[in-house]
Every structure is written in C-alpha cells, then in structure tokens.
DOBADREN-695284 format. One line per field, with one value per residue (C-alpha): residue in one letter; residue number from 1; x, y, z. Coordinates in pm, 1 decimal. Layout:
BEGIN
rest (A; ...);
nr (NUM; ...);
X (X; ...);
Y (Y; ...);
Z (Z; ...);
END
This chain:
BEGIN
rest (M; T; L; F; E; G; R; N; L; D; R; R; F; G; G; I; H; A; V; R; D; V; S; F; A; V; E; E; G; E; I; F; T; I; I; G; P; N; G; A; G; K; S; T; L; F; N; L; I; S; R; I; Y; D; L; G; G; G; S; L; V; Y; D; D; R; D; I; S; R; I; A; P; H; K; V; V; G; L; G; I; A; R; T; F; Q; N; I; E; L; F; E; N; S; T; V; L; S; N; L; L; V; G; R; H; S; R; G; G; P; A; L; W; Q; E; L; L; F; T; S; A; A; R; Q; S; E; I; A; H; R; E; R; V; E; D; V; I; D; L; L; D; L; Q; E; H; R; D; A; R; V; G; G; L; P; Y; G; I; R; K; V; V; E; L; G; R; A; L; A; S; Q; P; R; L; I; L; L; D; E; P; S; S; G; L; N; P; D; E; T; E; D; M; S; Y; W; I; R; D; I; R; S; Q; L; G; V; T; V; L; M; I; E; H; D; M; S; L; V; G; M; V; S; D; R; V; L; A; L; D; H; G; E; V; L; A; I; G; Q; P; A; E; I; M; A; N; P; R; V; I; E; A; Y; L; G; G);
nr (1; 2; 3; 4; 5; 6; 7; 8; 9; 10; 11; 12; 13; 14; 15; 16; 17; 18; 19; 20; 21; 22; 23; 24; 25; 26; 27; 28; 29; 30; 31; 32; 33; 34; 35; 36; 37; 38; 39; 40; 41; 42; 43; 44; 45; 46; 47; 48; 49; 50; 51; 52; 53; 54; 55; 56; 57; 58; 59; 60; 61; 62; 63; 64; 65; 66; 67; 68; 69; 70; 71; 72; 73; 74; 75; 76; 77; 78; 79; 80; 81; 82; 83; 84; 85; 86; 87; 88; 89; 90; 91; 92; 93; 94; 95; 96; 97; 98; 99; 100; 101; 102; 103; 104; 105; 106; 107; 108; 109; 110; 111; 112; 113; 114; 115; 116; 117; 118; 119; 120; 121; 122; 123; 124; 125; 126; 127; 128; 129; 130; 131; 132; 133; 134; 135; 136; 137; 138; 139; 140; 141; 142; 143; 144; 145; 146; 147; 148; 149; 150; 151; 152; 153; 154; 155; 156; 157; 158; 159; 160; 161; 162; 163; 164; 165; 166; 167; 168; 169; 170; 171; 172; 173; 174; 175; 176; 177; 178; 179; 180; 181; 182; 183; 184; 185; 186; 187; 188; 189; 190; 191; 192; 193; 194; 195; 196; 197; 198; 199; 200; 201; 202; 203; 204; 205; 206; 207; 208; 209; 210; 211; 212; 213; 214; 215; 216; 217; 218; 219; 220; 221; 222; 223; 224; 225; 226; 227; 228; 229; 230; 231; 232; 233; 234; 235; 236; 237; 238; 239; 240; 241; 242; 243; 244; 245; 246; 247; 248; 249; 250; 251; 252);
X (1118.0; 1349.8; 1383.9; 1606.4; 1846.1; 2054.1; 2325.0; 2509.8; 2491.7; 2716.5; 2811.6; 3015.5; 3031.7; 3355.2; 3271.2; 2892.2; 2786.0; 2479.6; 2396.5; 2534.1; 2498.2; 2149.4; 2019.4; 1679.4; 1524.2; 1246.3; 1016.6; 887.1; 552.4; 576.7; 527.8; 813.7; 834.9; 1101.6; 1026.4; 1232.2; 1284.0; 1489.4; 1852.8; 1763.8; 1952.7; 1663.4; 1783.2; 2124.7; 1997.9; 1788.4; 2105.8; 2314.9; 2071.8; 2060.0; 2446.1; 2453.2; 2664.6; 2932.4; 2900.2; 3120.6; 3054.1; 2823.3; 2650.5; 2344.6; 2189.2; 1912.2; 1738.3; 2043.8; 2288.6; 2530.3; 2503.8; 2706.0; 2961.5; 2749.8; 2761.7; 2477.5; 2345.3; 2301.5; 2074.3; 1743.8; 1843.5; 1828.6; 1464.2; 1504.3; 1336.0; 1319.4; 1126.2; 1263.7; 1130.3; 1202.7; 1029.8; 1287.1; 1123.7; 1144.9; 908.0; 906.2; 806.4; 464.0; 380.8; 372.8; 739.7; 836.3; 704.1; 869.1; 1197.9; 1147.5; 1165.6; 1521.4; 1667.4; 1467.6; 1677.8; 1573.1; 1675.6; 2034.0; 2086.0; 2083.4; 1746.1; 1632.8; 1742.8; 1568.3; 1258.3; 1282.7; 1022.5; 1223.9; 1220.7; 853.7; 791.4; 1000.9; 840.3; 495.0; 606.0; 737.4; 417.4; 195.4; 359.9; 323.9; -48.5; -86.4; 95.1; -121.8; -448.1; -323.6; -257.4; -552.2; -342.1; -523.5; -640.8; -276.1; -100.4; -20.5; -2.6; 333.6; 438.0; 558.5; 215.3; 53.8; -43.8; 220.2; 12.3; -5.3; 355.1; 425.3; 201.2; 394.2; 720.7; 579.7; 460.7; 804.9; 951.8; 681.3; 755.4; 1082.2; 897.3; 1065.8; 1042.3; 1139.6; 1042.0; 1188.7; 946.3; 1090.2; 818.3; 541.7; 304.6; 530.8; 342.4; 10.5; -313.4; -532.8; -727.7; -419.6; -253.8; -543.5; -542.0; -158.3; -236.7; -476.7; -202.8; 86.9; -142.0; -244.2; 140.8; 159.0; -165.3; -185.2; 177.0; 336.0; 597.8; 764.5; 753.6; 1031.4; 919.0; 1035.2; 744.8; 652.8; 285.5; 201.3; -158.9; -30.4; 222.7; -54.3; -278.5; -36.9; 273.6; 321.8; 595.4; 788.6; 1166.3; 1209.7; 1541.9; 1706.1; 2053.3; 2129.0; 2050.9; 1746.5; 1499.9; 1254.7; 1109.7; 769.2; 393.5; 276.8; 56.3; 335.2; 576.4; 368.1; 312.5; 685.3; 800.4; 1137.2; 969.5; 713.4; 995.5; 1217.6; 965.9; 605.1; 728.0; 719.1);
Y (515.1; 546.4; 925.7; 881.2; 586.8; 553.7; 280.3; 149.6; 445.0; 457.9; 706.9; 697.7; 954.9; 841.1; 496.2; 534.6; 362.1; 570.1; 465.8; 113.4; -8.0; 143.8; 99.2; 190.7; 342.6; 592.2; 559.5; 895.2; 966.3; 759.9; 832.4; 651.0; 668.1; 585.0; 463.6; 335.9; 429.9; 693.8; 657.9; 446.6; 677.8; 865.4; 1192.3; 1104.0; 955.6; 1255.7; 1488.0; 1267.1; 1310.4; 1702.1; 1688.7; 1842.7; 1542.0; 1377.1; 1026.4; 778.8; 527.0; 451.7; 689.1; 921.1; 912.9; 1150.2; 1149.7; 916.9; 1184.0; 1088.9; 1369.3; 1223.8; 1517.4; 1810.3; 2135.4; 2138.9; 2475.4; 2336.2; 2067.4; 2258.9; 2372.6; 2032.4; 1994.5; 1845.7; 2030.3; 1964.7; 2045.4; 2013.1; 1840.1; 2185.8; 2445.2; 2688.7; 2978.1; 3367.0; 3425.7; 3822.5; 3790.2; 3730.2; 3402.4; 3532.8; 3655.4; 3322.6; 3133.0; 3380.6; 3277.5; 2936.0; 3100.6; 3215.4; 2875.8; 2966.6; 3275.4; 3594.0; 3900.7; 4054.8; 4288.9; 4580.6; 4475.9; 4441.8; 4773.9; 4958.0; 4730.6; 4662.0; 4469.1; 4141.3; 4222.8; 4266.7; 3954.6; 3748.6; 3891.4; 3802.0; 3472.7; 3403.0; 3553.0; 3317.3; 3012.1; 3103.3; 3168.2; 2832.4; 2691.6; 2914.7; 2786.0; 2425.7; 2438.5; 2666.7; 2952.3; 3233.7; 3392.0; 3375.7; 3525.0; 3866.6; 3738.5; 3728.4; 3378.6; 3417.5; 3477.0; 3170.1; 2855.0; 2566.1; 2372.2; 2646.5; 2731.6; 2344.5; 2397.1; 2723.2; 2537.5; 2275.4; 2563.7; 2745.8; 2381.4; 2351.2; 2688.7; 2606.4; 2364.5; 2021.6; 1703.8; 1537.8; 1686.5; 1518.3; 1549.3; 1530.7; 1427.3; 1646.0; 1529.2; 1620.2; 1838.8; 1799.0; 1702.1; 1412.0; 1671.8; 1845.5; 1528.3; 1416.7; 1746.5; 1701.0; 1338.4; 1503.1; 1745.6; 1502.9; 1308.1; 1655.5; 1711.8; 1396.9; 1412.0; 1779.9; 1877.1; 1574.4; 1580.4; 1237.8; 1245.7; 1084.9; 1114.9; 1035.2; 969.5; 831.8; 854.6; 490.4; 616.1; 885.7; 619.0; 378.4; 635.7; 797.0; 570.4; 341.0; 178.9; 169.8; 134.9; 31.6; 113.2; -5.5; 106.7; 233.7; -88.5; -181.9; -406.2; -433.2; -259.6; -314.7; -189.8; -55.8; -345.0; -581.0; -366.5; -322.4; -699.5; -781.3; -948.0; -764.4; -407.0; -480.6; -586.3; -281.2; -5.9; -79.8; -268.8; -634.1);
Z (-2972.0; -2661.9; -2551.3; -2264.8; -2137.8; -1842.4; -1920.9; -1593.9; -1409.7; -1101.2; -838.9; -505.5; -238.5; -53.1; 86.6; 11.9; -330.7; -383.6; -751.6; -856.7; -1219.8; -1269.6; -1624.8; -1750.4; -2062.2; -2094.3; -2412.6; -2584.7; -2450.5; -2121.7; -1783.7; -1594.2; -1226.1; -978.3; -632.7; -319.7; 53.9; 177.6; 83.8; -215.1; -476.9; -641.4; -607.1; -679.9; -1002.4; -1083.0; -1020.8; -1250.0; -1521.9; -1453.3; -1469.4; -1108.0; -1039.0; -1260.7; -1330.7; -1165.8; -1443.4; -1742.2; -1986.2; -2026.3; -2379.8; -2461.5; -2796.6; -2940.9; -2813.6; -2540.3; -2295.8; -2013.2; -2034.1; -2119.0; -1885.3; -1628.0; -1768.0; -2125.2; -2016.9; -2039.5; -2385.1; -2498.7; -2389.5; -2040.9; -1768.1; -1391.0; -1066.8; -717.1; -430.0; -220.6; -397.2; -583.0; -691.3; -675.2; -386.6; -420.9; -776.4; -953.1; -1073.8; -1425.9; -1363.5; -1233.6; -1541.5; -1775.5; -1599.1; -1767.4; -2115.0; -2055.1; -2219.8; -2535.5; -2607.6; -2768.6; -2966.5; -2952.8; -2651.2; -2866.9; -2988.8; -2641.2; -2550.2; -2842.2; -2832.8; -3181.2; -3399.2; -3309.3; -2954.3; -2954.6; -3139.5; -2915.4; -2609.4; -2764.2; -2818.2; -2478.0; -2332.5; -2533.8; -2405.5; -2049.7; -2102.0; -2248.3; -1919.3; -1697.9; -1863.1; -1861.7; -1483.0; -1399.5; -1258.0; -1426.2; -1077.2; -942.2; -1253.5; -1081.6; -726.0; -538.3; -505.3; -146.8; -58.0; -214.5; -38.0; -67.7; -312.7; -543.5; -540.6; -631.9; -943.9; -1022.4; -1003.2; -1239.4; -1470.6; -1484.4; -1606.2; -1868.6; -1994.1; -2123.0; -2367.3; -2256.1; -2432.1; -2124.1; -1774.8; -1435.4; -1152.1; -806.6; -587.1; -708.1; -445.9; -177.8; 108.2; -94.4; 86.2; -105.3; -316.9; -441.1; -506.8; -724.5; -901.2; -951.9; -1124.3; -1366.4; -1484.6; -1500.7; -1731.4; -1928.9; -1990.0; -2149.5; -2350.9; -2454.8; -2446.0; -2571.1; -2272.4; -2155.0; -1789.3; -1543.3; -1195.8; -836.7; -630.7; -273.0; -286.7; -416.8; -509.0; -714.8; -862.3; -960.2; -1104.7; -1358.0; -1418.9; -1737.8; -1589.7; -1236.4; -1154.5; -773.7; -632.9; -296.6; -178.8; -498.8; -705.3; -939.9; -758.9; -1045.1; -1337.3; -1461.4; -1458.9; -1128.8; -1031.3; -1101.8; -887.6; -600.1; -574.1; -591.4; -268.2; -285.7; -351.0; -55.1; 167.6; 95.9; 27.5; 135.0; 444.7; 500.2);
END
C-alpha cells in the first residue's frame, strides 16, 4: 500500500529550478532514502513535503489524501513527523521535557481541566508520559532522561531529536541526514534505531542521507536526485552501480 506520493513536484526560487517534475511513491513500512550532491534539491523536497515551502507545481498525497495546500502546523497532526539536519531542540530543558514537546500535537484536555488538574488531565498526562517512556527505552536514553540537553554530546542530542519526532506517534517520519556529524560507531547505532523504528513501531521512513554505508545498510529503495531532477529510483545496490549516479554523486 502506498502511504505517501509526490506527483510531478516542482519549485523555483527566482531563476533557480530547485525541484523539477519529481515523482516518487513510498510504500507503507518502507525505508526510502533520497540521495544526491549538494544543491540537488533534497532539502527543498523535504520542505515541500513539510509544507514549509508552497508547491510551484504537482501534488502531495498522503494516505490517499491530497495535502498539497494544508497548513504547515497541521502536518504533524496527520501523522507526519520530521527531524532536521541542524538540531532544533530546547537546550535549557531536559531530555524528558523535549520529548514531551513532541506530544503537543496529540492534544489533551480542556484548559480548565489542566488548571484544575482533573481526572481527565491526569489520565492525559499519564498517557503522554507512557508514550515518551517507550521512546526513551527504544533509543536507550534512560541515563539521560533528566539531563539538560545543552550539556549532552552532539550524538546524543541527535538521538533526542529523533525521539521527539517519534513521541508524536507518526506513521511517516522524515529524517534529514540522521548521520550528519556522527562518528562511525554512532552511525552504526543510528542504523539499528532506524530499522527498529520500522520493525517495532511500524513507522514508515523517508530519509535524506549522504553516508552511503548507512544508505546501503537500511534502505529498501533509493531515489537519486541531481539539479532537482530524478536520476534513478531502485534498490541501493542498483543505484550505487548506476553510471549517472556515480558521476553526479559518488564521483566519476
């Protein structure tokens, strides 16, 4: 079953054609990776899907629903979460508090119930906490639960951002270069977590990645972009052996 589809996606910035007639589909339960050199249009594509940018042409279809014109703040409520290449966390708050922010889209009781801390408010808080504790267990963040994010190593903060996105209970998660800034051991750990996200949580993964070892380890299919256009779509080994991809991305 197709969970997400981009149809003839197009976006210009003045005279720059950042994304040009890009079409692809992501099946439910798939790990689908987008690769390409700098300037290929990968981040623009994610910003279109997140609705940060408006489409210049084409359409976005999620779970058989056209979301091309939905407001950006409503995207996460549909079940689409995202991480960013540059970590966007509340550094003066704890890991637990940052993860609980990810529950905001799931709503809660009315304001008066929150103020009086009624039974409904207590039950909502328990449910949010239970979900966050599941994420903490999945990503081995137990020892950092009460630590201030700003004092943690970069690799741990990267995992916390992943956890915050997972706390929103997405069906589709967009990972923007999850291995960026990680050492080889941390990248290997990230590969396990990406696969666990799919196998244990049932979340479909759409990922941008430069590290070809990680791409090969976790991806079911790969889309290669160059200058905003699709070069090839296929299995990792097939894409890595494609002469056009080698020339544009891996180097001739």
